N, C-alpha and C positions, 0 to 999 in steps of 0.2 A: 220812311219809318220815323224819322225825326219829327216830321210834321204831324204824324198820327199821335206820337207821344205828347207833343205840345198840345194838341187838341184835347186829348184825354185829361191832361193835367189842368187845362183851363176849365173843363167841365167839372172836374173834382173840386177845384177851388171855388167855383161859382155856385155849385149846388147848395152848400149850407147857407149861403147868403140868400139865394132865391127861396129856400124853404123858410128861413127866418122871416123874410118879407111877406110870405104868403099868409102867415098867422096875423089876424087883425084883432088886437086886444080890445078894440071898440066894437067889434062885431059880436055876433052871437045872440041867442035867444034864451033868456033866463028860464022860461017855462020848459023848453026842451032840455036846457041845462040841468034842471032838477032831475029829470028822468035819466039823463046821461050820467049825472053824479051818482045815482043809485047803481048804475053799472060799475062804476069805479069802486063803490063801497063793497062790492062782492069780494074784492081782495083787500081793500083798505079798511078792514074792520078790526084790525089789531091782531088778528091771528096769522094771516099770510103776509100782510104788509102793514106798515104803520097806519094806525087809525087816522082818518081824515074826515073833517066835516067843514062846511063853509066857515064856521066860526072858529076854526082852529088856527086861522091866520088873519092878519089885517089885510085891508085892500092892497097896501103897498107890498106886503109879503106875498100875496097871491100874484101880483104883477111880476115880482122878482122870480117867483117859482115858474111861471109860464114863460118868462123871458130867458132865464138862465138855467135854473135847477132842473127844469123839466127835460131839457135836451140832454143833460148829464144822466138823468135817471133813465131816459129812453135808451141810451147806449148800454146801460146795465141790464136791460130787460130784453133778452133775445127774442122772446115771444111777442114783443110789441107789434111787429109788422103782421104777424099772423092774426092778430085781433081785428085788423081792418078798420081801425079808427081813422076818421077823416079830419081835415082841418076844421070843417064845420062843427064836428063833434067837440073838438077841443075849444073852439070859440064859445060854444054853448055852455060848456062846463065852466070856462073862465068867467063868462058873464054871470052865471048863477053864483059862483064862489065869491065874486067881488060884491054883488048886490046883497049877499047875506053874510059878508065877512064880519069878523069880531067888532070892528069899528063902524059898521054900517048902521042904518036906522032900524033894520030888522035882522039882527044876527040869527042864524039858524043852525041847529045841530041836526044830524041825521039819526040820532039815537031814538 
């Protein structure tokens, strides 16, 4: 029983680390990301959730959002898992957001 408990605790401790390592901030496809960002905008239009567009943050702020804030927000949204978003989806959204951030060569809004 003690060994089982130790194994479960080990998995629970390592799981967040492995999930964090699976997101590749240098990965993603900006073209797919534009389509994916449109999916996010269905809620993030200012009525259901805070309005967001790629130019609403700088590159550094988007990096921080996906590295830190995103995990916090995900915990607050119980429906997140039911949406079925993949790591690839998030990488695409991240790539699009960074390439069209406020301080990029081609900032873009979704309005």
